[in-house]
N, C-alpha and C positions, 0 to 999 in steps of 0.2 A: 293830288299825288304828290305835288313838290313839297307840301307841309309835311307828309309822311316820311320823305326823304331826309328832310332837315330835322326832323325829330329822331330819327335813327342815327343820324350823323352826331347830332347832340349827345346822345346816349353813349356811342362809341367814344366820343372824346371825353366825357365824364368819367367813363369805366377807366380809361388810360390814367387820366388825371389822378384818380383815387389809388391805382396801382402805384403810381410814381411817389404819391404822398405817404403811403405806407412803407415803401421801399427805403424812402428817406428817413422815416421815423426810427425804422430799425437798425439803419446805419448810423443814426445819431445815438441810438440807445447803446449801441455796440461801442461806440467811441466813448460813451459815459462810463460804461463798465470798465473798458480799458483804463480810462483815466483814473479812475477811483478803486481799482483793484489793489487789494491788501498786499503789500510786498511779502515775499516768502522769506521766512527766517525770523521775522520779529513776532514771535510766539514762544509759548512754553511747552508745545507739545514734546520736543525733544527731551527738555529737562525734566517734564513731568514723568515720562516713561522710564527715567533713569532713577529719580528721586524716590517714586512712589514704591519700587520695587526695595529700596534701601532703608525705608523708614519703618520702624517697629512700633507695635502698642505695648505698654509695659504696665502690668498689674502689680501693685506692691500689697503684701498682705502684713498686717500687723496684729499683734495680740492686744487686744482691748483690756483696759484696766478692770479688775473685778470690783463690781459695785455691791454693797451691801444690800440685800432686798429686806425691807421692813414688811412688805405685803405678805399676808397669810393667804393660806388656801381657804377658800370660802366655806370647805366642810369643816373648817376648825370651830366655826360657830356651832355646829351639830355636836361635834366632839366635847364641847364646853359643857354642854347640857348633860352629858354622861359622866365625863371625867373630871370637870371643873377647869378653871383656867391655869393651866400648867405650862412651862416652856418647853415642852416636847412637841409643839405643834408643826406642821408640815409647812416647808416654806418652797416658794415657787423658784425654781433654778433658771439662770438665765440660759436661752436657748442658743446663743452664738456669742463667743468671747472673742471674735475676730472682726477687725476692719479692713477695708480696702480703699484704695487709691489708684488712680490711673494718670499715664502720660504718654509721652513720645521717646523715641531714642532712635540714633543713626547707625546703621552698620558702617565702620570704617575700615574693615579688613575682612577679606575672604574667609579668614579662619574663625571669626565669631567675635571679634571685638565690637562692643556697641558704646556708644558715648550718649550721656543724658545729663539733665540736672541733678545735682545732688537732692535738691528739694523734693525730687519725685520719688526717689527711693531712701529717704533718710531713714534710718531706724527699722526699715522692713525687715521682717523676719523670713519673708520668702518672696522672690521676684520671679514672676512670669513672663516671658517674652512671647509675643505672637507676630510671626512674620507676614508679610502681605499675601502669601499663600496658604494662610490659616494654620500653619504648622507652630506647634507650642513648644517652648522650651524653658527649663529651670535655668537661670542666670546665676553665676557667681559674681561677687563684687570683688573686683581688683582693688579699686581705691577710690578716695572721694579728695576733693579739695573746696573746703568750705569758703576759701578766699574767693573763688572764681565760681562757686556753685556749679562745678563739674563733677561727674562721677564716671567711672569707667567699668562696664561689666564685661563677662564674657560667657559665650554658650559654647557647647561642644558640637561645632558643625564646621563643614569646610564647602569650599566652592559657592560661597555666598555672593549675592550680588552687594556692592559697597559704593559709597561715594568717595571721591578723590577731594583732597583738601584744595580749595582755590585760595588764591592770595587776597586777603582781606585788606591789606595795606594798599593795594592798588585801587580798591573800591571806590567809586566816585559818588557823590551825591548827585541824586537824579537817575541814577541806572537801576534798571529794571531787576526785580528780585521776586522770588516765589517761596513762599512758606509751605512746609509740608507737615502734617501730623494727623492726630486724632483726637479733634475737638469734640465735646459732648459725646465721645466714645463713637463718633462717626469715621469709620475705617478710611485712611489714606485721602485725606482731604487737602486739597491745593488752593492756596489763595495767592494772589499777586499784588504787587505795588512798586514803589520806588524807594531808594535809599533817601530818608529824609534828613539824615544828620549822622554824624560819626562821633565816637568819643564822648557819649552821653554818661553822666553820672547822676543816677536817680535814687542813691542811697537805699537799694532795696537789699542788698546782700547783707544779713545779720551776722557780720563778722568783724572783729576789730582789724582785721589784716585785709579786709575786702579790697578786691581790684575790680572797678567797674569802668569799663570803656566801651559801652554798648554800641552796637550799630542801631539806629532808630530807622522803622521803616512804618509804611502806611498799610503793609499787608495785613489782613485781618487775622489775629491771632486769639483764641479763646481757651477756655478751660480744656485741659487735655494736650494741648499744643505744646507744653513746657518740654524741652528736651528734644523737640523735632528740628527738621533741618530748614536752613534759609540757603538757598541756591541761586546762582545766576542763571543767564540764558544757556551756558554751556553744560549745566547740570553739576557744576562743581559746588562743593560745600564752603560756603563762605561765612557760616554763622550757625550757632544753635540757639533757637527760640527760646526765651527765658522769661519775660515780663510783659505785662501791658500796662499803659497808663490809663486807668479807669476809677471812677467813683461808683460803679454799679456791680463791678466784679467780672463784667463782659467787655469785649473789644469796644473802644470809644475814639479809635481813631489813629492811635500810634501803639507800636510794639518794639520790643528790644530784644536783640541777639548778642551774645557773646562770640567776638570776632574769630573767624577760624585761625589765625596766627596764634591766639592765646589757647585755643582749644586743642590744636597741634601739640603745643609745647607740653601743656599738661598732660595730656594722654600718653604722650612719648615717655615722660617721666614716670607715670604711674605703672606703664607696660615693663620699664626697665628697673625701676627701683623700687615701686611700690608705693612711693611718695612723691612730692613735687620738690625739685632742687631749685630752691627759691633764694633770692639774693636782695638786699636792701641797700639804699643809698645812705641810709643814716642822717635824713634831713627832714625838717618840717617845713612845708611849702603852703604857698597859697596862689590863686590864680592872679595873673597881671590884670588889670582893669584900669579904666580911667581914672578911677578915685586914687587908687595906688600910684598909678603913673603921675598924677598931677602932685600928690602928697610927696613922693619921694623924688621928684623932678626927673623922671627917667627918661621920658621923650621915648618910651617903648610901650606898646598897648596889647602885645601878645607873649606868650610864655609864662614861666612860673617864677615867684618871688620867694627867695629862700630865707625864711624866717629864723630858723635855728639850724645848726650844725653839730651832730654828734662827734665828740672828738676822737672817739674810736673807729666812726664809720668809714665807709669806702670814700664818700664825698669829701671828708676831711683830709684824707690821704691823698687825695687827688688835687687838693688845693682849692676847694670851693669853700666860699667864706659866706656869713651872713650877710646879706643885701644883695648878693649876686642874682642875675636874671637869667634861668636857664632856658635857651630858645631850640636846642638841638641835642638829641642823644643818637649817637651812632649815624649822624647825618640825617636823621629823620627830623622834620620840623616839628617843634613842641609848643602848640598853643594854650593849653591848659594842663592842669594837674592830672586829669584821666588820661591824657595821651603820653606824659611822662609814665604814668603807672603802667600803661600797656607796653611801652618799651622796656621798662625794667622787669616786667613779668616774663618777657621773652628770653631773658638772660638766666645763666646758671653759673656757679663757680668754675671759674676757669677761663670764663670769657672776657674779652677786652672792652671795655666801655670808653667810648670818646664823647665829652660833654663841651658843648658849644656854649658859652655864657656871657653876659656883659657885666664889667665892672666898672662903676664911674664912666658909664657910656662907651666904654671901650670893649670892642669885641674880643675874646680869648678863647683858646681851646686847651684841654688838658685829657689826659688818658690814665687810665690805671686798669687792673684786672681784678675780677671779684674773686674773693678767696674764702674759703671756708673757715670757720672758727677753729682755733687750736684745741688740742685736746687737753682742756683744764681739768677735767675731773679724774682722778685716778680709780683704778679698779680696786674693789675693796678684797680684802682677805676674807676667807671663809668664816672666820670667827667673829666678824664685824656684824652687827644685826641692824645698824641704821646708818645714814649718811646725811650731811647736810649739803644742798645743792641749791646756791643763788636764792638763798632766803627761804628756804623750806627744808623740812627734816622728813626724811622717808624711811620706812621699813618693810621688810617683807611681812607676808601674811601668813597664817596657819594653814595647814592641809584642811582641817575641819571647816573654816571659814570659807576656802576656794570650794568645798563640796557642798556646802550650803548656799552658796551664791551661784553654783554650777559654771565655774570660771576655771581656765587653767593658768595658774599662777597670779601674779599681780603684785603691785606696790602700793602700799598705803601711804597717804600724806599725813605724817603724824603731828606736824605743826607748821603754821605759815607764818613767816615773820615778816617777810618785805617783798618787794620786786614784783618781777613778771607774773608770778604764781598767784599772789595776791589780787594784781590788777586785772586778771583774767577773769575774777568771780569765781573761781573755783573754791570749794570749803574744804576745811579740815575733815580728815578721815574718808576722803574720797580715794577709791582705789583705782590706780591706772593699770588698764590693761592691754592697751595699745596707744602706739604713738605713730601717725601718719600710716596707720593699718599695719604697723609692725608690732608683733606679738611681745608682751613685757612678761615674763615669767618671775624675775625676780629683780633685785637692785642692780645686779651685774648688768643684766639685759637694759636696764633703764640707762645706765651711765654709757654704756656702749652705744646705744641708740642716740643719746644726746650729744656724744662727742662728735658725731657726723653731721649734725643738724646745723643748719645757718639759714635765718629767716623765719617765716610764719610756720608754726607746727600744729597739728590737731591732736589734742589728748582726748583719748576715749577711755571711759570706764563706768564704775557702778559705786554706789553708796551701799551701806550694809542693809538699808532698808529695801533694797533690789531696783532702786531708782537708776536708770542709765542716764549719762548725761555726756556731753562734747564740751570742750573748752579750745580756744584758740589762743595760743601765746607766741609772741615775737621772740624767737631765740637768736640772740646775737651775742658777742662778746662783750660782757659786762663783769663788775665785782660782784660776788656772791654777798 
């Protein structure tokens, strides 16, 4: 009997001990969960909700070049037996003479302005926009800037969700970012990463006046992401995704975005003027590095070294000389040429610029105001048929040629002698139809538009064989 009581007591003790152990395990588990709970706010849920609604898919349509088909209809062999080998055989016609490409864009205003990369829509005959809600629109091209690979589009709609511009200047290396776009035609894809570096120049923009000061990230970007958004945790636009570093054509670890500060300036100019109000310092520079520092006995390892100064440029007027080392623009630190380019790209005629530089190891400051070029070219009288402008001779074209090429007006380059026109690669007999997206109907239009230009300009036109081309020229005050 005693043994049974002991057994019963032991059973009761074991039962309560097990309950206590289970209870302790639950408490410890809860403590572990509380300890390793992910803090609220460090995620991209908020940013993704905002950005995905404001990023669009862009479909660009191009007219494919007509190909000559030598292939003959198989029935021709039968016809030859009856009629002999003649030249009136049936030819196979091409089924489709259009090509397509796709990319991404970002809505930047509620009334339908959309920013993308120029290479996404370059030379497109038709641009179609698909919103996140699947609504489709035909887009109008407002303007392009080849130097930064930016294009501005417009659709007829209001009340659209849009992204607000963030401050890319205060962006820090190591900061979280999210890329939004349409890679491989996959709608509204988001990827995340950190800012790996700033002010990268990867020499990818094919333009003589190219401005590259990319934000480098490790957020995955692939084909179709071009023109899409790079946003911060707040859901603010801090860049436009433009390129990837790859040997395969697909993402290999790093992507590059145009900073929002540049995008905002370019799109504002395109909205207001139809072209970019650009200025130049008028200097040739190189990055300061250890080799240059030791060679020149500089004792400075950051900044840009002035190799040459244009005697009629803004830098010369401000007192900058060959051999100076520029370290700040408008109180912003300058470590390399890309950072200097970025700061100058934010300026326009009328802006004051302050330059901090070293000369003979002595720190100095200077300032000046960016100005437009003077109206050097006089308007022609009606009886005059051609004019010489800075090393090239121009003439109006006939109505019959306009009709043949299906253009409205235009000015032909009759002869190229020297200067920027020749350096740009433009050929004789090229017909200029637009400058920075402004229509050129005749020589007086050409003069009027060139008189107000300063900095890089985009020349658009056509050759008599129907080939359309674009050329970038640095337009500043020089002798003809």
